[in-house]
C-alpha positions as CSV (number, residue, x, y, z in Angstrom):
1,M,-21.1,62.0,-4.5
2,S,-21.8,59.2,-1.8
3,L,-19.1,56.2,-2.1
4,S,-20.2,53.1,-2.7
5,R,-21.0,50.6,-0.4
6,H,-19.5,47.4,-2.4
7,I,-17.1,47.0,-5.2
8,N,-17.6,44.1,-7.6
9,A,-13.9,42.7,-8.2
10,E,-14.9,40.6,-11.0
11,D,-16.1,44.2,-13.0
12,V,-12.9,45.6,-11.6
13,I,-10.5,42.8,-13.2
14,Q,-12.5,42.9,-16.0
15,N,-12.4,46.6,-16.7
16,C,-8.3,46.3,-16.4
17,K,-7.8,43.4,-18.8
18,E,-10.3,45.2,-21.2
19,H,-8.3,48.2,-21.6
20,P,-7.3,48.8,-25.1
21,F,-3.3,49.2,-24.6
22,R,-3.5,46.3,-22.0
23,K,-5.2,44.2,-24.6
24,H,-2.5,45.5,-27.2
25,A,0.3,44.6,-24.6
26,Q,-1.3,41.3,-23.7
27,Q,-1.4,40.4,-27.7
28,E,2.2,41.2,-28.0
29,G,3.4,39.5,-24.9
30,R,2.2,36.2,-26.2
31,Q,4.0,36.1,-29.5
32,T,7.2,36.6,-27.4
33,L,7.1,34.7,-24.4
34,H,8.6,31.1,-23.9
35,Q,5.8,28.4,-23.2
36,S,7.6,27.8,-19.9
37,W,6.5,31.8,-18.6
38,S,3.1,31.9,-20.7
39,R,1.0,31.2,-17.5
40,D,-1.0,34.4,-17.1
41,E,-1.0,34.7,-21.1
42,D,-2.8,31.0,-20.9
43,A,-5.3,32.4,-18.2
44,A,-6.2,35.3,-20.2
45,R,-8.0,33.3,-22.9
46,V,-9.9,30.9,-20.5
47,S,-13.3,31.4,-19.2
48,K,-14.1,31.0,-15.1
49,Y,-17.7,30.0,-15.8
50,T,-18.3,28.8,-18.9
51,I,-16.1,25.9,-20.7
52,P,-13.9,27.3,-23.0
53,Q,-14.2,27.2,-26.5
54,E,-10.5,26.0,-27.2
55,G,-8.6,24.3,-24.7
56,I,-4.9,25.6,-23.4
57,P,-1.8,23.0,-22.9
58,S,-2.0,20.4,-20.5
59,K,0.6,21.7,-18.4
60,A,-0.8,25.2,-18.6
61,A,-4.5,23.9,-16.9
62,Y,-2.5,21.9,-14.3
63,Q,-0.4,24.9,-13.3
64,L,-3.4,26.8,-13.2
65,L,-5.2,24.7,-11.1
66,H,-1.8,23.7,-9.1
67,D,-1.5,27.6,-8.2
68,E,-5.2,27.9,-7.3
69,T,-5.7,25.3,-5.3
70,A,-2.5,26.5,-3.2
71,L,-5.1,28.8,-1.5
72,D,-7.1,26.0,0.1
73,G,-5.5,25.3,4.0
74,N,-3.4,22.7,4.9
75,P,-5.3,19.5,5.1
76,L,-2.9,18.4,7.7
77,L,-3.6,20.7,9.8
78,N,-7.2,21.0,9.0
79,L,-8.7,20.4,12.7
80,A,-12.2,20.6,12.0
81,S,-12.8,17.2,9.6
82,F,-12.6,13.9,11.0
83,V,-11.8,13.1,7.2
84,H,-8.4,11.1,7.2
85,T,-5.7,13.0,4.7
86,W,-2.6,10.6,4.9
87,M,-2.2,6.7,3.9
88,P,1.4,4.8,3.5
89,E,3.6,5.1,0.2
90,E,2.2,1.2,-0.5
91,A,-1.4,2.7,-0.8
92,D,-1.1,5.5,-2.7
93,K,0.5,3.0,-5.6
94,L,-2.6,0.8,-5.0
95,I,-4.3,3.8,-5.3
96,M,-3.1,5.1,-8.9
97,E,-2.9,1.3,-9.8
98,N,-6.9,0.7,-9.2
99,M,-8.4,4.1,-9.8
100,N,-9.5,3.4,-13.2
101,K,-11.9,0.2,-11.9
102,N,-15.2,0.9,-11.5
103,Q,-16.3,-1.6,-8.2
104,V,-20.0,-2.6,-9.8
105,D,-18.5,-4.5,-12.8
106,L,-18.1,-7.4,-10.8
107,D,-17.4,-9.8,-13.9
108,E,-14.9,-7.2,-14.9
109,Y,-13.3,-6.7,-11.9
110,P,-13.5,-9.9,-10.3
111,A,-10.4,-9.7,-7.2
112,A,-12.0,-5.9,-6.6
113,T,-15.5,-7.9,-5.8
114,I,-13.9,-10.6,-3.5
115,I,-11.9,-8.0,-1.6
116,H,-15.3,-6.0,-0.8
117,N,-16.9,-8.9,0.5
118,R,-14.1,-9.9,2.8
119,C,-14.1,-6.2,4.0
120,I,-17.7,-6.8,4.5
121,S,-16.9,-10.5,6.6
122,M,-14.0,-8.4,8.1
123,L,-16.5,-5.6,9.6
124,A,-19.1,-8.0,10.6
125,D,-16.7,-9.8,12.8
126,L,-15.6,-6.6,14.1
127,W,-19.0,-5.4,15.0
128,K,-20.3,-8.9,16.5
129,A,-22.8,-10.1,13.9
130,P,-23.9,-13.6,15.2
131,K,-22.5,-16.4,13.8
132,D,-25.1,-18.4,13.0
133,G,-27.1,-14.8,11.3
134,K,-26.3,-13.8,7.8
135,A,-24.7,-10.8,7.6
136,I,-25.1,-8.5,4.5
137,G,-23.5,-4.9,3.8
138,T,-22.1,-2.8,1.1
139,S,-19.8,0.1,0.6
140,T,-21.0,3.1,0.0
141,A,-20.2,6.7,-0.9
142,G,-19.6,7.7,3.0
143,S,-22.0,7.6,5.6
144,S,-24.4,9.9,4.6
145,E,-25.2,7.5,1.8
146,A,-25.1,4.5,4.6
147,I,-27.4,6.3,6.6
148,M,-30.3,6.7,3.8
149,L,-29.8,3.2,3.4
150,G,-30.4,2.1,7.0
151,G,-33.2,4.4,7.2
152,L,-34.7,3.2,4.1
153,A,-34.6,-0.3,4.9
154,M,-35.9,0.1,8.5
155,K,-38.8,2.3,6.8
156,K,-39.7,-0.5,4.6
157,R,-39.7,-2.7,7.2
158,W,-42.4,-1.0,9.3
159,Q,-44.4,-0.2,6.3
160,E,-44.8,-3.8,5.6
161,A,-45.4,-4.8,9.2
162,R,-48.3,-1.5,9.1
163,K,-49.8,-2.7,5.7
164,A,-50.2,-6.4,6.9
165,A,-52.0,-4.7,9.8
166,G,-54.4,-3.1,8.0
167,K,-53.2,-0.1,9.6
168,D,-51.8,3.9,8.4
169,Y,-48.5,3.1,6.8
170,F,-48.4,7.1,5.5
171,H,-47.1,8.7,8.5
172,P,-43.3,7.5,9.5
173,N,-41.2,9.0,12.3
174,I,-37.9,8.6,13.4
175,V,-35.8,9.4,16.7
176,F,-32.8,10.8,17.0
177,G,-30.9,13.3,19.4
178,S,-30.8,17.2,18.1
179,N,-27.1,16.8,18.1
180,A,-27.3,14.9,14.8
181,Q,-25.1,15.3,12.0
182,V,-27.0,16.8,8.8
183,A,-27.1,13.2,7.2
184,L,-29.7,12.1,9.7
185,E,-31.9,15.0,9.2
186,K,-31.6,14.7,5.5
187,F,-32.7,11.2,5.4
188,A,-35.9,12.3,7.3
189,R,-36.5,14.9,4.9
190,Y,-35.4,13.4,1.8
191,W,-37.4,10.8,2.2
192,D,-40.7,11.9,3.9
193,V,-40.3,10.8,7.6
194,E,-41.3,13.2,10.2
195,A,-37.9,13.8,12.2
196,R,-38.3,13.8,16.2
197,L,-35.5,15.6,17.4
198,V,-35.2,14.8,21.2
199,P,-33.5,17.6,23.3
200,V,-30.6,18.3,24.3
201,N,-28.6,20.0,26.8
202,A,-25.3,20.1,29.0
203,S,-26.6,17.9,31.6
204,T,-26.9,15.1,29.1
205,N,-23.3,15.8,27.6
206,Y,-24.7,17.4,24.4
207,V,-25.9,14.0,23.4
208,M,-29.4,12.0,23.7
209,N,-30.4,10.6,26.5
210,P,-32.3,7.3,25.9
211,H,-35.1,8.3,28.9
212,D,-35.8,11.5,26.9
213,A,-36.2,9.8,23.8
214,L,-39.1,7.6,24.6
215,P,-41.6,10.1,24.8
216,F,-41.5,10.8,21.2
217,I,-41.8,7.1,20.2
218,D,-45.2,5.7,19.3
219,E,-46.6,3.5,16.8
220,N,-45.4,5.1,13.8
221,T,-41.7,4.9,15.0
222,I,-40.1,3.0,12.2
223,G,-36.6,3.5,14.4
224,V,-34.4,5.5,16.8
225,M,-30.9,6.4,15.2
226,V,-28.5,6.3,18.0
227,I,-24.8,8.5,17.7
228,L,-21.7,6.6,18.6
229,G,-19.6,9.6,18.5
230,S,-21.3,12.8,18.1
231,T,-20.0,15.6,16.1
232,Y,-20.4,18.3,18.4
233,T,-18.2,17.0,21.4
234,G,-17.3,13.4,20.6
235,H,-19.4,11.6,23.1
236,F,-21.1,8.3,22.8
237,E,-24.7,7.7,22.9
238,N,-25.9,4.9,25.5
239,V,-26.5,2.3,22.7
240,G,-27.1,-0.7,25.3
241,L,-29.4,1.8,27.8
242,M,-31.6,2.5,24.5
243,S,-32.1,-0.9,23.8
244,D,-33.0,-2.1,27.3
245,L,-35.6,0.7,27.7
246,L,-37.0,-0.3,23.8
247,D,-37.1,-4.1,25.6
248,E,-39.3,-2.7,28.5
249,L,-41.3,-0.7,25.9
250,Q,-41.9,-3.3,23.9
251,E,-43.3,-5.3,27.0
252,K,-45.9,-2.5,28.0
253,T,-47.1,-1.9,24.7
254,G,-45.8,-4.5,22.4
255,L,-43.9,-1.8,19.9
256,D,-40.9,-3.2,18.6
257,V,-38.9,-0.5,17.7
258,P,-35.4,-1.1,16.0
259,I,-32.1,0.8,16.5
260,H,-29.6,1.8,13.9
261,V,-26.3,2.9,14.9
262,D,-24.8,5.7,13.4
263,G,-20.8,5.1,14.0
264,A,-19.7,7.6,11.2
265,S,-16.9,7.9,13.3
266,G,-17.1,5.5,16.4
267,G,-17.4,2.6,14.5
268,F,-13.5,2.7,14.0
269,I,-13.0,3.8,17.4
270,A,-14.8,1.7,20.0
271,P,-14.2,-1.8,18.8
272,F,-10.3,-0.9,19.3
273,A,-10.2,1.5,22.0
274,Y,-13.1,0.2,24.0
275,P,-13.5,-3.5,23.3
276,D,-15.6,-4.3,26.2
277,L,-18.1,-1.9,25.0
278,K,-21.7,-2.9,24.2
279,W,-22.5,-1.2,21.3
280,A,-22.9,-3.4,17.9
281,F,-24.8,-6.5,17.2
282,D,-24.2,-8.0,20.4
283,V,-27.2,-5.8,21.3
284,K,-29.8,-7.5,20.0
285,R,-32.2,-4.6,18.9
286,V,-29.6,-3.1,16.6
287,V,-30.4,-4.2,13.1
288,S,-27.9,-1.8,11.4
289,I,-24.8,0.1,11.7
290,N,-23.1,2.6,9.3
291,T,-19.4,3.7,9.7
292,S,-16.8,6.0,7.5
293,G,-13.5,4.2,6.2
294,H,-12.4,7.5,5.0
295,K,-12.6,9.2,8.9
296,F,-11.3,6.5,11.9
297,G,-10.8,3.8,8.9
298,L,-8.2,5.6,7.9
299,V,-9.0,5.5,4.4
300,Y,-9.1,8.8,2.3
301,A,-12.6,10.6,1.3
302,G,-14.7,8.7,-0.4
303,L,-15.2,5.4,1.4
304,G,-18.3,4.4,3.4
305,W,-20.4,1.1,4.6
306,I,-23.3,-0.6,6.2
307,L,-24.3,-3.6,7.5
308,W,-27.2,-5.0,8.4
309,R,-27.1,-8.0,11.0
310,D,-29.0,-10.4,8.6
311,E,-30.5,-10.3,5.3
312,S,-34.0,-10.2,6.6
313,Y,-33.3,-6.5,7.8
314,L,-32.8,-5.1,4.2
315,H,-35.6,-5.0,2.6
316,K,-36.4,-6.8,-0.8
317,D,-37.9,-3.5,-2.0
318,L,-34.2,-2.3,-1.8
319,V,-32.7,-4.8,-4.1
320,F,-32.1,-4.5,-7.5
321,E,-31.4,-7.7,-9.8
322,L,-29.2,-6.2,-12.8
323,H,-28.6,-8.2,-16.2
324,Y,-26.5,-6.0,-18.3
325,L,-22.9,-5.9,-17.3
326,G,-22.4,-9.6,-18.3
327,S,-23.9,-11.3,-15.3
328,V,-27.0,-11.4,-12.6
329,E,-25.8,-8.8,-9.8
330,Y,-27.8,-7.2,-6.8
331,S,-27.5,-4.0,-6.1
332,F,-28.8,-2.1,-3.1
333,T,-27.2,1.1,-2.5
334,L,-27.9,4.7,-4.0
335,N,-24.8,5.5,-5.9
336,F,-24.2,2.7,-8.7
337,S,-20.8,3.1,-10.6
338,K,-18.3,4.0,-7.7
339,P,-14.4,3.6,-7.3
340,A,-12.8,0.0,-6.2
341,A,-9.6,1.9,-5.3
342,P,-11.0,3.1,-1.3
343,I,-12.5,-0.2,-0.7
344,I,-8.7,-2.1,-2.0
345,V,-7.1,0.2,0.3
346,Q,-9.2,-0.5,3.0
347,M,-8.5,-4.1,2.8
348,F,-4.6,-2.6,3.2
349,N,-5.3,-1.1,6.0
350,F,-6.8,-4.2,7.7
351,L,-4.0,-5.9,6.0
352,N,-1.2,-3.7,7.3
353,L,-2.5,-3.0,10.5
354,G,-4.5,-5.4,11.8
355,F,-6.3,-5.3,15.2
356,E,-3.4,-4.1,17.4
357,G,-2.7,-1.5,14.8
358,Y,-5.9,0.2,14.6
359,R,-5.8,0.1,18.6
360,R,-2.5,1.7,18.7
361,I,-3.4,4.3,16.8
362,A,-6.3,4.8,18.5
363,I,-5.0,4.5,22.0
364,K,-2.3,7.5,20.8
365,D,-5.1,9.8,19.6
366,L,-6.8,9.8,22.5
367,R,-4.0,10.3,24.8
368,N,-2.9,13.3,22.4
369,A,-6.4,14.6,22.9
370,R,-6.6,13.9,26.6
371,M,-3.0,16.3,26.8
372,L,-4.9,19.1,24.6
373,S,-7.7,19.1,27.0
374,R,-5.9,19.0,30.3
375,A,-4.0,22.0,28.9
376,L,-7.1,24.0,27.8
377,D,-9.0,22.7,31.1
378,A,-5.9,24.1,33.3
379,T,-6.1,27.6,31.4
380,Y,-8.8,30.2,29.8
381,F,-11.1,27.4,28.9
382,T,-13.7,25.2,29.5
383,V,-13.5,21.5,28.1
384,L,-16.8,20.0,27.3
385,S,-15.5,16.6,26.1
386,N,-14.9,14.0,28.8
387,I,-12.5,11.8,27.7
388,H,-10.0,13.0,30.1
389,K,-12.0,12.8,32.9
390,P,-11.4,9.5,34.9
391,S,-13.8,6.9,34.2
392,E,-15.3,4.7,38.0
393,R,-12.7,2.5,37.1
394,G,-9.8,4.9,36.2
395,Q,-10.6,6.4,39.6
396,R,-9.9,2.9,41.5
397,E,-6.7,1.9,39.1
398,L,-5.2,5.1,37.8
399,P,-3.3,5.7,41.4
400,Q,-1.7,2.4,41.1
401,T,-0.6,1.7,37.9
402,E,2.0,3.1,35.4
403,N,-0.3,2.4,32.0
404,T,-2.0,5.4,32.1
405,D,-2.7,5.2,28.2
406,E,-5.5,2.9,29.0
407,P,-8.8,4.1,27.1
408,E,-11.1,2.5,30.0
409,F,-9.6,4.5,32.3
410,Y,-11.4,7.3,30.9
411,E,-14.8,8.3,30.0
412,R,-15.7,7.2,26.7
413,G,-16.0,9.1,23.4
414,L,-13.9,10.2,20.1
415,P,-10.3,12.0,20.2
416,V,-12.1,14.9,19.9
417,V,-11.6,18.2,22.2
418,S,-14.7,20.5,22.4
419,F,-14.1,23.5,24.6
420,R,-15.4,27.2,25.0
421,L,-14.0,30.5,26.6
422,S,-14.6,30.1,30.5
423,D,-16.7,31.8,32.4
424,K,-14.1,33.4,34.4
425,F,-12.2,34.6,31.5
426,Q,-15.4,35.7,29.6
427,S,-16.2,37.8,32.5
428,E,-13.0,39.5,32.9
429,Y,-12.5,40.3,29.5
430,P,-16.3,40.8,27.6
431,H,-15.0,42.2,24.7
432,V,-13.4,39.3,23.5
433,E,-15.2,37.0,21.1
434,Q,-14.8,33.2,21.3
435,S,-14.9,33.4,17.2
436,W,-11.7,35.3,17.1
437,I,-9.7,32.5,18.4
438,Q,-10.8,30.7,15.2
439,S,-9.8,33.7,12.9
440,M,-6.3,34.1,14.8
441,L,-5.6,30.2,14.3
442,R,-6.6,30.5,10.8
443,T,-3.4,33.0,9.9
444,K,-1.1,30.5,11.6
445,G,-2.7,27.7,9.4
446,W,-5.1,25.8,12.0
447,I,-8.2,25.6,11.2
448,V,-10.4,24.8,13.9
449,P,-13.9,25.6,13.6
450,N,-16.1,28.0,16.3
451,Y,-19.9,27.0,16.5
452,N,-23.4,26.9,17.8
453,A,-23.8,23.9,20.1
454,P,-27.0,22.0,19.3
455,Q,-30.8,23.0,19.8
456,G,-31.4,23.4,23.6
457,E,-27.9,25.2,24.1
458,A,-27.7,26.9,20.9
459,D,-26.5,29.7,22.8
460,T,-23.2,27.6,23.8
461,Q,-20.6,28.4,21.2
462,I,-17.8,25.9,20.9
463,L,-14.3,25.2,19.5
464,R,-13.7,22.0,18.5
465,V,-10.2,19.7,17.5
466,V,-10.6,16.5,16.2
467,V,-7.3,14.5,16.8
468,R,-6.6,12.7,13.9
469,E,-3.7,10.3,13.3
470,T,-1.7,13.1,11.6
471,L,-2.0,15.0,14.6
472,S,1.2,14.4,16.5
473,E,2.1,15.3,20.2
474,D,4.4,17.8,18.8
475,L,2.0,19.3,16.7
476,I,-0.5,19.3,19.6
477,E,2.4,21.3,21.8
478,R,2.4,23.9,19.1
479,L,-1.5,24.2,19.0
480,I,-1.2,25.0,22.6
481,V,1.1,27.4,22.4
482,D,-0.7,29.3,19.6
483,I,-4.0,28.9,21.2
484,L,-2.2,30.7,24.7
485,E,-0.9,33.3,22.9
486,I,-3.8,34.3,20.6
487,T,-5.9,34.3,23.5
488,E,-3.8,36.4,26.3
489,G,-2.9,38.7,22.8
490,L,-6.6,39.4,23.2
491,M,-7.3,40.3,26.3
492,D,-5.9,44.0,25.6
493,A,-8.7,45.5,24.4
494,T,-6.8,48.5,22.9
495,A,-4.7,45.5,21.0
496,T,-7.7,43.9,19.7
497,S,-8.4,45.5,16.5
498,M,-4.6,45.5,15.9
499,L,-5.0,41.7,16.2
500,L,-8.3,41.5,14.1
501,K,-6.4,42.9,11.2
502,A,-4.7,39.8,10.2
503,Q,-7.8,37.7,10.5
504,T,-8.9,37.6,6.7
505,V,-9.7,34.3,5.2
506,H,-10.1,33.4,2.0
507,Q,-13.7,32.3,1.9
508,P,-14.7,30.8,-1.9
509,D,-18.2,29.6,-0.4
510,K,-18.9,33.3,-0.4
511,E,-18.0,34.0,-3.6
512,H,-19.2,32.3,-7.3
513,G,-20.8,29.1,-6.5
514,R,-22.6,29.6,-3.6
515,P,-26.6,28.6,-3.5
516,D,-28.7,32.0,-3.7
517,P,-30.9,32.0,-0.7
518,G,-33.3,33.7,-2.4
519,N,-33.8,30.8,-4.5
520,F,-35.2,28.3,-1.6
521,G,-38.6,29.5,-0.6
522,D,-39.1,30.5,2.7
523,A,-35.6,30.6,3.6
524,A,-34.9,33.8,2.4
525,K,-37.0,35.4,5.6
526,E,-35.1,36.4,8.9
527,D,-34.1,33.3,10.7
528,S,-35.0,34.5,14.4
529,A,-33.8,31.5,16.3
530,G,-30.2,31.5,15.0
531,Q,-28.4,28.7,13.7
532,S,-29.5,25.1,15.8
533,G,-26.7,22.8,14.5
534,F,-24.6,21.6,11.2
535,A,-28.2,21.2,9.5
536,R,-29.6,24.7,9.3
537,Q,-31.3,25.1,6.4
538,C,-30.1,27.1,3.8
């Protein structure tokens, strides 16, 4: 008899539970155990995948979920995520006081509405909206919703112009780099817009070169999305240069192509760390900007923002007039109901930190990211992000100054460190797979992703650390030690198998709830091209 190649753990568990003697023992136990010690007995009568017929006590439900979520990683050590994970006690208190308020109920919660509008005003000022214009914006569930709205506004304006000219308006396209985060590709696919991905490579720092974007633009282009802070390496794409090239294109061809800036992370870094950089509404061709309050806006997950430089760029087809909540209200979001609490604590941050507080945090994050970059660059790795490299100004002034923290002395970007094993290391230790470092760091609590570079450099694997406000210099030092210890341990081929025994990680996405690729048409076919970024189809 051959051994089974796979054991269904759920079947084994159920068979163990359903043993007659076991059942009898459990029933007896339930009658005698004190409620405080009845956790397993409560769990035994609760279905995992269907709503239970009868509930269990609230304390038992809490304890079951509290214990199960202990399997999650520590948010403090989750260096894969851009999402902020800590706020002061007073902010937590505000969240608890306002968590039952629905932001869309304007009449019922007028103070929350006023706070929302003040946030829009502050962001418009921060992003240098024209003083004589009428900037307009809204909060969203995150940058993904905001990008949908920004793209839809450009599509509607393009369609209106094409209709007025008596031209085809059924084949819109949008241009952005192949390093784009999945939300940009989602917009194109969900709203029937052709996505024209500009290839990137190491020579362009894995981001879109504006010169390379021009051949992808034609009369059907609704706009160009420029990314202020690539999720792969943290590099900023050049908004000013893209605008200048589009100005030249308009002079030659008459094509008037707008820019939407994806500032999901950079929208809360660039104004504070690089105040002289032109990327926002001070670039005339920029018509809309999105950002995530829950990233470097320093709010918990669930808050994004989008602003248009003027009301005229928010097409009237996207605005709905509502009459059934007690007053006339105007809505131009995809979500309707949304919590007021994240918006209120965004205002808390604006008031508590001010411009200088946000700048201080951005400078600290960048300083810690530079320390990590230098340590990795000096050992077994090649660092692909550039924030530790002196800028032209830095090359001139750093030797003569003691203020080495000034971000403008270095290449601009997010506080992100992307790195890979150096060519020398890979040639000397060909048995070492870079993904092992990710797995071994997980056993020490660190969550550091290892993934393929964007389309155009997909054969390059990248490890990435997002240096958020919660990642202190002390933790950076500990991370450096752990990375070096793990890497040196993997050098010994004979020890590799022993080390990798510790790499097992609980992966709930491989269990119940993961989409079956077979349900998605041709997606079940073999993907011979391999991964080309975060946005690979299921």
